[in-house]
PDB file of N, H, CA, C and O in Angstrom:
ATOM      1  N   UNK A   1       3.305  -0.213  17.044  1.00  0.00           N
ATOM      2  CA  UNK A   1       2.924  -0.371  15.690  1.00  0.00           C
ATOM      3  C   UNK A   1       1.951   0.609  15.222  1.00  0.00           C
ATOM      4  O   UNK A   1       0.936   0.776  15.900  1.00  0.00           O
ATOM      5  N   UNK A   2       2.118   1.249  14.203  1.00  0.00           N
ATOM      6  H   UNK A   2       2.942   1.113  13.653  1.00  0.00           H
ATOM      7  CA  UNK A   2       1.327   2.192  13.540  1.00  0.00           C
ATOM      8  C   UNK A   2      -0.319   1.519  13.478  1.00  0.00           C
ATOM      9  O   UNK A   2      -0.566   0.328  13.289  1.00  0.00           O
ATOM     10  N   UNK A   3      -1.222   2.490  13.665  1.00  0.00           N
ATOM     11  H   UNK A   3      -1.021   3.457  13.818  1.00  0.00           H
ATOM     12  CA  UNK A   3      -2.619   1.831  13.825  1.00  0.00           C
ATOM     13  C   UNK A   3      -3.218   1.456  12.253  1.00  0.00           C
ATOM     14  O   UNK A   3      -4.145   0.670  12.058  1.00  0.00           O
ATOM     15  N   UNK A   4      -2.523   2.152  11.254  1.00  0.00           N
ATOM     16  H   UNK A   4      -1.770   2.790  11.413  1.00  0.00           H
ATOM     17  CA  UNK A   4      -3.024   1.802   9.770  1.00  0.00           C
ATOM     18  C   UNK A   4      -2.260   0.475   9.476  1.00  0.00           C
ATOM     19  O   UNK A   4      -2.788  -0.308   8.687  1.00  0.00           O
ATOM     20  N   UNK A   5      -1.121   0.170  10.015  1.00  0.00           N
ATOM     21  H   UNK A   5      -0.692   0.806  10.656  1.00  0.00           H
ATOM     22  CA  UNK A   5      -0.498  -1.178   9.811  1.00  0.00           C
ATOM     23  C   UNK A   5      -1.393  -2.348  10.525  1.00  0.00           C
ATOM     24  O   UNK A   5      -1.783  -3.319   9.876  1.00  0.00           O
ATOM     25  N   UNK A   6      -1.668  -2.189  11.822  1.00  0.00           N
ATOM     26  H   UNK A   6      -1.351  -1.400  12.349  1.00  0.00           H
ATOM     27  CA  UNK A   6      -2.308  -3.099  12.514  1.00  0.00           C
ATOM     28  C   UNK A   6      -3.810  -3.308  11.862  1.00  0.00           C
ATOM     29  O   UNK A   6      -4.352  -4.413  11.882  1.00  0.00           O
ATOM     30  N   UNK A   7      -4.374  -2.248  11.334  1.00  0.00           N
ATOM     31  H   UNK A   7      -3.934  -1.350  11.317  1.00  0.00           H
ATOM     32  CA  UNK A   7      -5.676  -2.202  10.647  1.00  0.00           C
ATOM     33  C   UNK A   7      -5.560  -3.215   9.427  1.00  0.00           C
ATOM     34  O   UNK A   7      -6.326  -4.157   9.225  1.00  0.00           O
ATOM     35  N   UNK A   8      -4.505  -2.869   8.675  1.00  0.00           N
ATOM     36  H   UNK A   8      -3.882  -2.104   8.838  1.00  0.00           H
ATOM     37  CA  UNK A   8      -4.245  -3.628   7.492  1.00  0.00           C
ATOM     38  C   UNK A   8      -3.929  -5.171   7.785  1.00  0.00           C
ATOM     39  O   UNK A   8      -4.432  -6.047   7.081  1.00  0.00           O
ATOM     40  N   UNK A   9      -3.176  -5.433   8.726  1.00  0.00           N
ATOM     41  H   UNK A   9      -2.767  -4.722   9.298  1.00  0.00           H
ATOM     42  CA  UNK A   9      -2.977  -6.729   9.310  1.00  0.00           C
ATOM     43  C   UNK A   9      -4.269  -7.426   9.569  1.00  0.00           C
ATOM     44  O   UNK A   9      -4.474  -8.494   8.993  1.00  0.00           O
ATOM     45  N   UNK A  10      -5.083  -6.972  10.311  1.00  0.00           N
ATOM     46  H   UNK A  10      -4.916  -6.104  10.779  1.00  0.00           H
ATOM     47  CA  UNK A  10      -6.322  -7.314  10.725  1.00  0.00           C
ATOM     48  C   UNK A  10      -7.240  -7.891   9.597  1.00  0.00           C
ATOM     49  O   UNK A  10      -7.739  -9.016   9.595  1.00  0.00           O
ATOM     50  N   UNK A  11      -7.367  -6.980   8.692  1.00  0.00           N
ATOM     51  H   UNK A  11      -6.961  -6.066   8.694  1.00  0.00           H
ATOM     52  CA  UNK A  11      -8.022  -7.006   7.262  1.00  0.00           C
ATOM     53  C   UNK A  11      -7.623  -8.177   6.653  1.00  0.00           C
ATOM     54  O   UNK A  11      -8.501  -8.999   6.391  1.00  0.00           O
ATOM     55  N   UNK A  12      -6.251  -8.465   6.321  1.00  0.00           N
ATOM     56  H   UNK A  12      -5.538  -7.797   6.533  1.00  0.00           H
ATOM     57  CA  UNK A  12      -5.691  -9.540   5.916  1.00  0.00           C
ATOM     58  C   UNK A  12      -5.924 -10.930   6.419  1.00  0.00           C
ATOM     59  O   UNK A  12      -6.304 -11.902   5.767  1.00  0.00           O
ATOM     60  N   UNK A  13      -5.609 -10.852   7.797  1.00  0.00           N
ATOM     61  H   UNK A  13      -5.301 -10.063   8.327  1.00  0.00           H
ATOM     62  CA  UNK A  13      -5.794 -12.026   8.722  1.00  0.00           C
ATOM     63  C   UNK A  13      -7.321 -12.475   8.714  1.00  0.00           C
ATOM     64  O   UNK A  13      -7.637 -13.630   9.000  1.00  0.00           O
ATOM     65  N   UNK A  14      -8.147 -11.608   8.410  1.00  0.00           N
ATOM     66  H   UNK A  14      -7.890 -10.669   8.178  1.00  0.00           H
ATOM     67  CA  UNK A  14      -9.828 -12.131   8.192  1.00  0.00           C
ATOM     68  C   UNK A  14      -9.930 -12.469   6.824  1.00  0.00           C
ATOM     69  O   UNK A  14     -11.075 -12.709   6.444  1.00  0.00           O
ATOM     70  N   UNK A  15      -9.015 -12.549   5.977  1.00  0.00           N
ATOM     71  H   UNK A  15      -8.084 -12.353   6.286  1.00  0.00           H
ATOM     72  CA  UNK A  15      -9.168 -13.263   4.607  1.00  0.00           C
ATOM     73  C   UNK A  15      -9.589 -12.209   3.571  1.00  0.00           C
ATOM     74  O   UNK A  15      -9.712 -12.557   2.397  1.00  0.00           O
ATOM     75  N   UNK A  16      -9.866 -10.667   4.023  1.00  0.00           N
ATOM     76  H   UNK A  16      -9.767 -10.384   4.977  1.00  0.00           H
ATOM     77  CA  UNK A  16     -10.041  -9.861   3.180  1.00  0.00           C
ATOM     78  C   UNK A  16      -8.895  -9.206   2.333  1.00  0.00           C
ATOM     79  O   UNK A  16      -7.737  -9.305   2.739  1.00  0.00           O
ATOM     80  N   UNK A  17      -9.161  -8.582   1.240  1.00  0.00           N
ATOM     81  H   UNK A  17     -10.101  -8.502   0.910  1.00  0.00           H
ATOM     82  CA  UNK A  17      -8.118  -7.977   0.559  1.00  0.00           C
ATOM     83  C   UNK A  17      -7.929  -6.363   0.944  1.00  0.00           C
ATOM     84  O   UNK A  17      -8.860  -5.815   1.535  1.00  0.00           O
ATOM     85  N   UNK A  18      -6.837  -5.665   0.641  1.00  0.00           N
ATOM     86  H   UNK A  18      -6.081  -6.110   0.161  1.00  0.00           H
ATOM     87  CA  UNK A  18      -6.809  -4.350   0.687  1.00  0.00           C
ATOM     88  C   UNK A  18      -6.777  -3.832  -0.670  1.00  0.00           C
ATOM     89  O   UNK A  18      -5.879  -4.211  -1.422  1.00  0.00           O
ATOM     90  N   UNK A  19      -7.715  -2.953  -1.091  1.00  0.00           N
ATOM     91  H   UNK A  19      -8.444  -2.646  -0.480  1.00  0.00           H
ATOM     92  CA  UNK A  19      -7.666  -2.205  -2.527  1.00  0.00           C
ATOM     93  C   UNK A  19      -6.866  -1.050  -2.260  1.00  0.00           C
ATOM     94  O   UNK A  19      -6.949  -0.302  -1.285  1.00  0.00           O
ATOM     95  N   UNK A  20      -6.071  -0.984  -3.244  1.00  0.00           N
ATOM     96  H   UNK A  20      -6.003  -1.591  -4.036  1.00  0.00           H
ATOM     97  CA  UNK A  20      -5.169   0.352  -3.255  1.00  0.00           C
ATOM     98  C   UNK A  20      -5.539   1.171  -4.475  1.00  0.00           C
ATOM     99  O   UNK A  20      -5.581   0.742  -5.629  1.00  0.00           O
ATOM    100  N   UNK A  21      -5.824   2.508  -4.038  1.00  0.00           N
ATOM    101  H   UNK A  21      -5.790   2.856  -3.101  1.00  0.00           H
ATOM    102  CA  UNK A  21      -5.943   3.535  -4.982  1.00  0.00           C
ATOM    103  C   UNK A  21      -4.671   3.986  -5.755  1.00  0.00           C
ATOM    104  O   UNK A  21      -4.721   4.640  -6.797  1.00  0.00           O
ATOM    105  N   UNK A  22      -3.352   3.512  -5.055  1.00  0.00           N
ATOM    106  H   UNK A  22      -3.311   2.981  -4.209  1.00  0.00           H
ATOM    107  CA  UNK A  22      -2.276   3.873  -5.496  1.00  0.00           C
ATOM    108  C   UNK A  22      -1.970   3.124  -6.768  1.00  0.00           C
ATOM    109  O   UNK A  22      -1.864   1.899  -6.712  1.00  0.00           O
ATOM    110  N   UNK A  23      -1.814   3.790  -7.958  1.00  0.00           N
ATOM    111  H   UNK A  23      -1.900   4.785  -8.004  1.00  0.00           H
ATOM    112  CA  UNK A  23      -1.766   3.122  -9.134  1.00  0.00           C
ATOM    113  C   UNK A  23      -0.734   2.163  -9.333  1.00  0.00           C
ATOM    114  O   UNK A  23      -0.867   1.264 -10.163  1.00  0.00           O
ATOM    115  N   UNK A  24       0.455   2.312  -8.514  1.00  0.00           N
ATOM    116  H   UNK A  24       0.562   3.043  -7.839  1.00  0.00           H
ATOM    117  CA  UNK A  24       1.417   1.481  -8.529  1.00  0.00           C
ATOM    118  C   UNK A  24       1.189   0.064  -7.844  1.00  0.00           C
ATOM    119  O   UNK A  24       2.018  -0.835  -7.981  1.00  0.00           O
ATOM    120  N   UNK A  25       0.277  -0.058  -7.262  1.00  0.00           N
ATOM    121  H   UNK A  25      -0.397   0.673  -7.151  1.00  0.00           H
ATOM    122  CA  UNK A  25      -0.217  -1.464  -6.767  1.00  0.00           C
ATOM    123  C   UNK A  25      -1.516  -1.909  -7.351  1.00  0.00           C
ATOM    124  O   UNK A  25      -2.127  -2.763  -6.710  1.00  0.00           O
ATOM    125  N   UNK A  26      -2.029  -1.475  -8.450  1.00  0.00           N
ATOM    126  H   UNK A  26      -1.532  -0.781  -8.970  1.00  0.00           H
ATOM    127  CA  UNK A  26      -3.130  -1.770  -9.179  1.00  0.00           C
ATOM    128  C   UNK A  26      -3.106  -3.072  -9.383  1.00  0.00           C
ATOM    129  O   UNK A  26      -2.118  -3.586  -9.908  1.00  0.00           O
ATOM    130  N   UNK A  27      -4.256  -3.860  -8.977  1.00  0.00           N
ATOM    131  H   UNK A  27      -5.058  -3.443  -8.551  1.00  0.00           H
ATOM    132  CA  UNK A  27      -4.576  -5.277  -9.251  1.00  0.00           C
ATOM    133  C   UNK A  27      -3.486  -6.327  -8.436  1.00  0.00           C
ATOM    134  O   UNK A  27      -3.164  -7.435  -8.865  1.00  0.00           O
ATOM    135  N   UNK A  28      -3.039  -5.766  -7.270  1.00  0.00           N
ATOM    136  H   UNK A  28      -3.301  -4.865  -6.921  1.00  0.00           H
ATOM    137  CA  UNK A  28      -2.379  -6.644  -6.378  1.00  0.00           C
ATOM    138  C   UNK A  28      -3.080  -7.177  -5.457  1.00  0.00           C
ATOM    139  O   UNK A  28      -3.756  -6.426  -4.754  1.00  0.00           O
ATOM    140  N   UNK A  29      -3.101  -8.510  -5.237  1.00  0.00           N
ATOM    141  H   UNK A  29      -2.552  -9.120  -5.808  1.00  0.00           H
ATOM    142  CA  UNK A  29      -3.858  -9.112  -4.242  1.00  0.00           C
ATOM    143  C   UNK A  29      -2.838  -9.209  -3.070  1.00  0.00           C
ATOM    144  O   UNK A  29      -1.757  -9.779  -3.215  1.00  0.00           O
ATOM    145  N   UNK A  30      -3.186  -8.692  -2.031  1.00  0.00           N
ATOM    146  H   UNK A  30      -4.065  -8.229  -1.913  1.00  0.00           H
ATOM    147  CA  UNK A  30      -2.154  -8.596  -0.866  1.00  0.00           C
ATOM    148  C   UNK A  30      -2.339  -9.696  -0.007  1.00  0.00           C
ATOM    149  O   UNK A  30      -1.533  -9.852   0.910  1.00  0.00           O
ATOM    150  N   UNK A  31      -3.391 -10.582  -0.178  1.00  0.00           N
ATOM    151  H   UNK A  31      -4.046 -10.454  -0.923  1.00  0.00           H
ATOM    152  CA  UNK A  31      -3.609 -11.881   0.570  1.00  0.00           C
ATOM    153  C   UNK A  31      -2.656 -12.791  -0.095  1.00  0.00           C
ATOM    154  O   UNK A  31      -2.574 -13.866   0.499  1.00  0.00           O
ATOM    155  N   UNK A  32      -1.889 -12.692  -1.176  1.00  0.00           N
ATOM    156  H   UNK A  32      -1.955 -11.819  -1.658  1.00  0.00           H
ATOM    157  CA  UNK A  32      -1.092 -13.607  -1.897  1.00  0.00           C
ATOM    158  C   UNK A  32      -1.570 -14.915  -1.892  1.00  0.00           C
ATOM    159  O   UNK A  32      -0.824 -15.871  -1.681  1.00  0.00           O
ATOM    160  N   UNK A  33      -2.955 -15.041  -2.146  1.00  0.00           N
ATOM    161  H   UNK A  33      -3.561 -14.264  -2.318  1.00  0.00           H
ATOM    162  CA  UNK A  33      -3.617 -16.687  -2.188  1.00  0.00           C
ATOM    163  C   UNK A  33      -3.403 -17.160  -3.474  1.00  0.00           C
ATOM    164  O   UNK A  33      -3.364 -18.388  -3.555  1.00  0.00           O
ATOM    165  N   UNK A  34      -3.228 -16.434  -4.671  1.00  0.00           N
ATOM    166  H   UNK A  34      -3.260 -15.437  -4.606  1.00  0.00           H
ATOM    167  CA  UNK A  34      -3.107 -16.987  -5.940  1.00  0.00           C
ATOM    168  C   UNK A  34      -1.595 -16.674  -6.415  1.00  0.00           C
ATOM    169  O   UNK A  34      -0.868 -17.520  -6.935  1.00  0.00           O
ATOM    170  N   UNK A  35      -1.260 -15.446  -6.181  1.00  0.00           N
ATOM    171  H   UNK A  35      -1.851 -14.759  -5.758  1.00  0.00           H
ATOM    172  CA  UNK A  35       0.057 -15.021  -6.769  1.00  0.00           C
ATOM    173  C   UNK A  35       0.868 -14.922  -5.492  1.00  0.00           C
ATOM    174  O   UNK A  35       0.363 -14.445  -4.476  1.00  0.00           O
ATOM    175  N   UNK A  36       2.127 -15.366  -5.525  1.00  0.00           N
ATOM    176  H   UNK A  36       2.538 -15.753  -6.350  1.00  0.00           H
ATOM    177  CA  UNK A  36       3.079 -15.022  -4.385  1.00  0.00           C
ATOM    178  C   UNK A  36       3.782 -13.585  -4.583  1.00  0.00           C
ATOM    179  O   UNK A  36       3.586 -12.962  -5.626  1.00  0.00           O
ATOM    180  N   UNK A  37       4.476 -13.150  -3.721  1.00  0.00           N
ATOM    181  H   UNK A  37       4.635 -13.655  -2.873  1.00  0.00           H
ATOM    182  CA  UNK A  37       5.024 -12.088  -3.775  1.00  0.00           C
ATOM    183  C   UNK A  37       6.255 -12.108  -4.937  1.00  0.00           C
ATOM    184  O   UNK A  37       6.696 -11.075  -5.440  1.00  0.00           O
ATOM    185  N   UNK A  38       6.632 -13.190  -5.205  1.00  0.00           N
ATOM    186  H   UNK A  38       6.274 -14.029  -4.796  1.00  0.00           H
ATOM    187  CA  UNK A  38       7.754 -13.411  -6.353  1.00  0.00           C
ATOM    188  C   UNK A  38       6.955 -13.384  -7.769  1.00  0.00           C
ATOM    189  O   UNK A  38       7.593 -13.234  -8.811  1.00  0.00           O
ATOM    190  N   UNK A  39       5.590 -13.528  -7.778  1.00  0.00           N
ATOM    191  H   UNK A  39       5.072 -13.650  -6.931  1.00  0.00           H
ATOM    192  CA  UNK A  39       4.957 -13.334  -8.966  1.00  0.00           C
ATOM    193  C   UNK A  39       4.846 -12.142  -9.608  1.00  0.00           C
ATOM    194  O   UNK A  39       4.761 -12.009 -10.829  1.00  0.00           O
ATOM    195  N   UNK A  40       4.847 -11.155  -8.685  1.00  0.00           N
ATOM    196  H   UNK A  40       4.916 -11.263  -7.694  1.00  0.00           H
ATOM    197  CA  UNK A  40       4.730  -9.633  -8.918  1.00  0.00           C
ATOM    198  C   UNK A  40       5.939  -9.034  -9.287  1.00  0.00           C
ATOM    199  O   UNK A  40       6.168  -7.867  -8.972  1.00  0.00           O
ATOM    200  N   UNK A  41       6.903  -9.851 -10.054  1.00  0.00           N
ATOM    201  H   UNK A  41       6.717 -10.799 -10.310  1.00  0.00           H
ATOM    202  CA  UNK A  41       8.243  -9.445 -10.503  1.00  0.00           C
ATOM    203  C   UNK A  41       8.289  -7.945 -11.126  1.00  0.00           C
ATOM    204  O   UNK A  41       9.268  -7.198 -11.150  1.00  0.00           O
ATOM    205  N   UNK A  42       7.130  -7.723 -11.568  1.00  0.00           N
ATOM    206  H   UNK A  42       6.336  -8.329 -11.549  1.00  0.00           H
ATOM    207  CA  UNK A  42       7.215  -6.311 -12.524  1.00  0.00           C
ATOM    208  C   UNK A  42       6.793  -5.096 -11.379  1.00  0.00           C
ATOM    209  O   UNK A  42       6.793  -3.913 -11.720  1.00  0.00           O
ATOM    210  N   UNK A  43       6.515  -5.426 -10.306  1.00  0.00           N
ATOM    211  H   UNK A  43       6.515  -6.387 -10.029  1.00  0.00           H
ATOM    212  CA  UNK A  43       6.026  -4.453  -9.200  1.00  0.00           C
ATOM    213  C   UNK A  43       7.267  -4.415  -8.195  1.00  0.00           C
ATOM    214  O   UNK A  43       7.726  -5.478  -7.775  1.00  0.00           O
ATOM    215  N   UNK A  44       7.819  -3.162  -7.803  1.00  0.00           N
ATOM    216  H   UNK A  44       7.446  -2.299  -8.144  1.00  0.00           H
ATOM    217  CA  UNK A  44       8.620  -3.106  -6.598  1.00  0.00           C
ATOM    218  C   UNK A  44       8.015  -2.615  -5.559  1.00  0.00           C
ATOM    219  O   UNK A  44       7.718  -1.421  -5.517  1.00  0.00           O
ATOM    220  N   UNK A  45       7.750  -3.440  -4.593  1.00  0.00           N
ATOM    221  H   UNK A  45       7.992  -4.410  -4.627  1.00  0.00           H
ATOM    222  CA  UNK A  45       7.132  -3.155  -3.207  1.00  0.00           C
ATOM    223  C   UNK A  45       7.866  -1.947  -2.410  1.00  0.00           C
ATOM    224  O   UNK A  45       9.008  -2.131  -1.989  1.00  0.00           O
ATOM    225  N   UNK A  46       7.310  -0.913  -2.240  1.00  0.00           N
ATOM    226  H   UNK A  46       6.382  -0.764  -2.582  1.00  0.00           H
ATOM    227  CA  UNK A  46       8.034   0.135  -1.687  1.00  0.00           C
ATOM    228  C   UNK A  46       7.944   0.260  -0.117  1.00  0.00           C
ATOM    229  O   UNK A  46       7.020  -0.291   0.482  1.00  0.00           O
ATOM    230  N   UNK A  47       8.912   0.990   0.548  1.00  0.00           N
ATOM    231  H   UNK A  47       9.662   1.437   0.062  1.00  0.00           H
ATOM    232  CA  UNK A  47       8.562   1.151   1.925  1.00  0.00           C
ATOM    233  C   UNK A  47       7.729   2.465   2.096  1.00  0.00           C
ATOM    234  O   UNK A  47       6.826   2.776   1.319  1.00  0.00           O
ATOM    235  N   UNK A  48       8.056   3.105   3.028  1.00  0.00           N
ATOM    236  H   UNK A  48       8.789   2.853   3.659  1.00  0.00           H
ATOM    237  CA  UNK A  48       7.490   4.306   3.375  1.00  0.00           C
ATOM    238  C   UNK A  48       7.796   5.293   2.415  1.00  0.00           C
ATOM    239  O   UNK A  48       8.958   5.612   2.163  1.00  0.00           O
ATOM    240  N   UNK A  49       6.744   5.824   1.831  1.00  0.00           N
ATOM    241  H   UNK A  49       5.800   5.564   2.036  1.00  0.00           H
ATOM    242  CA  UNK A  49       6.949   6.858   0.642  1.00  0.00           C
ATOM    243  C   UNK A  49       6.184   8.065   1.031  1.00  0.00           C
ATOM    244  O   UNK A  49       6.024   8.907   0.148  1.00  0.00           O
ATOM    245  N   UNK A  50       5.587   8.337   2.431  1.00  0.00           N
ATOM    246  H   UNK A  50       5.717   7.653   3.148  1.00  0.00           H
ATOM    247  CA  UNK A  50       5.019   9.372   2.708  1.00  0.00           C
ATOM    248  C   UNK A  50       5.856  10.533   3.148  1.00  0.00           C
ATOM    249  O   UNK A  50       5.558  11.144   4.174  1.00  0.00           O
ATOM    250  N   UNK A  51       6.892  10.865   2.419  1.00  0.00           N
ATOM    251  H   UNK A  51       7.135  10.369   1.586  1.00  0.00           H
ATOM    252  CA  UNK A  51       7.729  11.891   2.664  1.00  0.00           C
ATOM    253  C   UNK A  51       7.499  12.922   1.645  1.00  0.00           C
ATOM    254  O   UNK A  51       7.081  12.563   0.544  1.00  0.00           O
ATOM    255  N   UNK A  52       7.748  14.294   1.912  1.00  0.00           N
ATOM    256  H   UNK A  52       8.087  14.585   2.807  1.00  0.00           H
ATOM    257  CA  UNK A  52       7.413  15.382   0.860  1.00  0.00           C
ATOM    258  C   UNK A  52       8.180  15.122  -0.426  1.00  0.00           C
ATOM    259  O   UNK A  52       7.672  15.382  -1.517  1.00  0.00           O
ATOM    260  N   UNK A  53       9.477  14.578  -0.297  1.00  0.00           N
ATOM    261  H   UNK A  53       9.889  14.367   0.589  1.00  0.00           H
ATOM    262  CA  UNK A  53      10.168  14.537  -1.571  1.00  0.00           C
ATOM    263  C   UNK A  53       9.387  13.350  -2.732  1.00  0.00           C
ATOM    264  O   UNK A  53       9.628  13.360  -3.939  1.00  0.00           O
ATOM    265  N   UNK A  54       8.591  12.536  -2.167  1.00  0.00           N
ATOM    266  H   UNK A  54       8.395  12.528  -1.186  1.00  0.00           H
ATOM    267  CA  UNK A  54       7.907  11.617  -3.034  1.00  0.00           C
ATOM    268  C   UNK A  54       6.739  12.269  -3.398  1.00  0.00           C
ATOM    269  O   UNK A  54       6.138  11.590  -4.231  1.00  0.00           O
ATOM    270  N   UNK A  55       6.153  13.320  -3.120  1.00  0.00           N
ATOM    271  H   UNK A  55       6.641  13.871  -2.443  1.00  0.00           H
ATOM    272  CA  UNK A  55       4.824  14.026  -3.329  1.00  0.00           C
ATOM    273  C   UNK A  55       4.845  14.154  -4.955  1.00  0.00           C
ATOM    274  O   UNK A  55       5.877  14.544  -5.501  1.00  0.00           O
ATOM    275  N   UNK A  56       3.889  13.876  -5.587  1.00  0.00           N
ATOM    276  H   UNK A  56       3.051  13.559  -5.143  1.00  0.00           H
ATOM    277  CA  UNK A  56       3.757  14.200  -7.027  1.00  0.00           C
ATOM    278  C   UNK A  56       4.833  13.516  -7.948  1.00  0.00           C
ATOM    279  O   UNK A  56       4.944  13.860  -9.125  1.00  0.00           O
ATOM    280  N   UNK A  57       5.541  12.643  -7.448  1.00  0.00           N
ATOM    281  H   UNK A  57       5.451  12.363  -6.492  1.00  0.00           H
ATOM    282  CA  UNK A  57       6.364  11.766  -8.015  1.00  0.00           C
ATOM    283  C   UNK A  57       5.997  10.334  -7.936  1.00  0.00           C
ATOM    284  O   UNK A  57       5.892   9.716  -8.996  1.00  0.00           O
ATOM    285  N   UNK A  58       5.785   9.715  -6.783  1.00  0.00           N
ATOM    286  H   UNK A  58       5.871  10.217  -5.922  1.00  0.00           H
ATOM    287  CA  UNK A  58       5.337   8.596  -6.414  1.00  0.00           C
ATOM    288  C   UNK A  58       3.786   8.520  -6.140  1.00  0.00           C
ATOM    289  O   UNK A  58       3.092   7.565  -6.490  1.00  0.00           O
ATOM    290  N   UNK A  59       3.363   9.534  -5.534  1.00  0.00           N
ATOM    291  H   UNK A  59       3.927  10.309  -5.250  1.00  0.00           H
ATOM    292  CA  UNK A  59       1.958   9.687  -5.057  1.00  0.00           C
ATOM    293  C   UNK A  59       1.487  11.141  -5.185  1.00  0.00           C
ATOM    294  O   UNK A  59       2.254  12.103  -5.189  1.00  0.00           O
ATOM    295  N   UNK A  60       0.247  11.203  -5.282  1.00  0.00           N
ATOM    296  H   UNK A  60      -0.376  10.421  -5.279  1.00  0.00           H
ATOM    297  CA  UNK A  60      -0.521  12.792  -5.230  1.00  0.00           C
ATOM    298  C   UNK A  60      -1.602  12.568  -4.116  1.00  0.00           C
ATOM    299  O   UNK A  60      -1.938  11.522  -3.559  1.00  0.00           O
ATOM    300  N   UNK A  61      -2.028  13.792  -3.961  1.00  0.00           N
ATOM    301  H   UNK A  61      -1.756  14.641  -4.414  1.00  0.00           H
ATOM    302  CA  UNK A  61      -3.153  13.677  -2.895  1.00  0.00           C
ATOM    303  C   UNK A  61      -4.465  13.045  -3.479  1.00  0.00           C
ATOM    304  O   UNK A  61      -5.393  12.740  -2.730  1.00  0.00           O
ATOM    305  N   UNK A  62      -4.515  12.870  -4.754  1.00  0.00           N
ATOM    306  H   UNK A  62      -3.761  13.118  -5.363  1.00  0.00           H
ATOM    307  CA  UNK A  62      -5.813  12.167  -5.243  1.00  0.00           C
ATOM    308  C   UNK A  62      -5.929  10.791  -5.140  1.00  0.00           C
ATOM    309  O   UNK A  62      -7.013  10.225  -5.281  1.00  0.00           O
ATOM    310  N   UNK A  63      -4.559  10.027  -4.829  1.00  0.00           N
ATOM    311  H   UNK A  63      -3.679  10.487  -4.715  1.00  0.00           H
ATOM    312  CA  UNK A  63      -4.484   8.748  -4.812  1.00  0.00           C
ATOM    313  C   UNK A  63      -4.450   8.205  -3.162  1.00  0.00           C
ATOM    314  O   UNK A  63      -4.319   7.023  -2.844  1.00  0.00           O
ATOM    315  N   UNK A  64      -4.575   9.161  -2.360  1.00  0.00           N
ATOM    316  H   UNK A  64      -4.681  10.121  -2.618  1.00  0.00           H
ATOM    317  CA  UNK A  64      -4.512   8.890  -0.763  1.00  0.00           C
ATOM    318  C   UNK A  64      -6.028   8.845  -0.105  1.00  0.00           C
ATOM    319  O   UNK A  64      -6.910   9.669  -0.346  1.00  0.00           O
ATOM    320  N   UNK A  65      -6.134   7.815   0.695  1.00  0.00           N
ATOM    321  H   UNK A  65      -5.417   7.146   0.891  1.00  0.00           H
ATOM    322  CA  UNK A  65      -7.161   7.945   1.675  1.00  0.00           C
ATOM    323  C   UNK A  65      -6.569   8.170   3.078  1.00  0.00           C
ATOM    324  O   UNK A  65      -7.197   8.872   3.870  1.00  0.00           O
ATOM    325  N   UNK A  66      -5.502   7.664   3.397  1.00  0.00           N
ATOM    326  H   UNK A  66      -4.991   7.094   2.753  1.00  0.00           H
ATOM    327  CA  UNK A  66      -4.776   7.814   4.642  1.00  0.00           C
ATOM    328  C   UNK A  66      -3.623   8.234   4.410  1.00  0.00           C
ATOM    329  O   UNK A  66      -2.960   7.802   3.468  1.00  0.00           O
ATOM    330  N   UNK A  67      -3.146   9.253   5.330  1.00  0.00           N
ATOM    331  H   UNK A  67      -3.685   9.604   6.096  1.00  0.00           H
ATOM    332  CA  UNK A  67      -1.661   9.531   5.094  1.00  0.00           C
ATOM    333  C   UNK A  67      -1.201   9.683   6.485  1.00  0.00           C
ATOM    334  O   UNK A  67      -1.960   9.770   7.450  1.00  0.00           O
ATOM    335  N   UNK A  68       0.289   9.713   6.541  1.00  0.00           N
ATOM    336  H   UNK A  68       0.906   9.642   5.756  1.00  0.00           H
ATOM    337  CA  UNK A  68       0.996   9.961   7.648  1.00  0.00           C
ATOM    338  C   UNK A  68       0.994  11.514   8.081  1.00  0.00           C
ATOM    339  O   UNK A  68       1.567  12.376   7.414  1.00  0.00           O
ATOM    340  N   UNK A  69       0.436  11.720   9.017  1.00  0.00           N
ATOM    341  H   UNK A  69      -0.030  11.020   9.558  1.00  0.00           H
ATOM    342  CA  UNK A  69       0.295  13.069   9.569  1.00  0.00           C
ATOM    343  C   UNK A  69       1.604  13.775   9.843  1.00  0.00           C
ATOM    344  O   UNK A  69       1.718  14.981   9.622  1.00  0.00           O
ATOM    345  N   UNK A  70       2.654  12.996  10.352  1.00  0.00           N
ATOM    346  H   UNK A  70       2.561  12.016  10.532  1.00  0.00           H
ATOM    347  CA  UNK A  70       3.781  13.643  10.654  1.00  0.00           C
ATOM    348  C   UNK A  70       4.770  13.782   9.520  1.00  0.00           C
ATOM    349  O   UNK A  70       5.916  14.199   9.687  1.00  0.00           O
ATOM    350  N   UNK A  71       4.260  13.405   8.342  1.00  0.00           N
ATOM    351  H   UNK A  71       3.329  13.066   8.206  1.00  0.00           H
ATOM    352  CA  UNK A  71       5.183  13.507   7.096  1.00  0.00           C
ATOM    353  C   UNK A  71       5.164  14.685   6.226  1.00  0.00           C
ATOM    354  O   UNK A  71       6.125  15.118   5.591  1.00  0.00           O
ATOM    355  N   UNK A  72       3.713  15.266   6.266  1.00  0.00           N
ATOM    356  H   UNK A  72       2.932  14.914   6.782  1.00  0.00           H
ATOM    357  CA  UNK A  72       3.512  16.426   5.337  1.00  0.00           C
ATOM    358  C   UNK A  72       3.232  17.630   6.084  1.00  0.00           C
ATOM    359  O   UNK A  72       3.037  18.692   5.494  1.00  0.00           O
TER     360      UNK A  72
END
């Protein structure tokens, strides 16, 4: 398992939320304590977008804190 995924899971397991600079996920509570995944019907939850073809379309370098080093 990738370390960033494990780190995210540990954060959520501790009851904390993950803030996202990625505007696509603005205001999403990843703990899903109040809203469920289905309540976010206006947001498509994406898979791995760290491929160069998504750069400057789905994300840009100013929205990133962590990147997958084997992608760019």
